[in-house]
N, C-alpha and C positions, 0 to 999 in steps of 0.2 A: 531502893531499887525495885522496880516492878518485874516480876517473873512473867515472861511472855511465852514460855514453852520452846523458845528457839535460842535466845541469847545465852541462857545458862549452859547450853551444850556446846558453845563455841569457845575457842581459846581467847581469853580476855586480852592478852597482849596483841594477838592478831587483829582483833576488833579495834583496839586502841590505835594500832599502826594504820589500819585502813581509814579510820575516821580522821586521823591526823593528816594523812596524804590527801584525803578528799576535802578536808576543811569543814567537816561536819561533826556533830555529836554522835557518839556511839549509838544512842537511841534512835538516830535517823537511819541507821543501817537495818534494813528489814530482811535482807538476804544477799548472798553473793555466791559466785562460782569461782573457784580458784583452780587454775591449771598451771602445773609446773612441768618444766622440761629441762633436760640436761643441756648445758651450754658448752660442755667440754668439746674440744676439737677431736676429730677422728684420729686414730693412731694405727700403726702397723704393729703386728705381734707375731709370735711364732718363731721357731728356730731360724727360719730363713726370711722372716718378715712376710710370710705368705698369707697372713690373715689381716683383714681390716676390721678394726673395732670402732663402731660408731653407734651412738645411742639411737638415732633415727633410721639408720640403714636397715636394721632388722625389721622394723615395723613396715617400712616402705616395701621391702622385698616380699614380706609375708602378704601384704595387701595385694601387691601385683600378682603374685602366684595364685592367691585365692580367687581373684577375679578371672585370671586366665583359665583356671580349672573350671570355673562355672561356665564361661563362654564355650570352652571345648566340650563340656558335658552337654550343653544345649545344642551345639552344632552337630554333635554325633547322634542327636535325636533321642537322647536318654531321659529327657525331661518332658 
């Protein structure tokens, strides 16, 4: 097995699974990007079910509020 400075730092089972799914040899994989996300459904929580728990809801709300704050900042002439 040749050391290439990359493969030996990857999880061997992950490389084997990727190679198997792609129908190629592990040595043919030169790089990859792996994105994971929660697939669980949203749920209600709290004493009166007043909170909604969702993996992506927080990120979406944070991004929206961040963009909204930047727009307001510019519109107020502070930039």
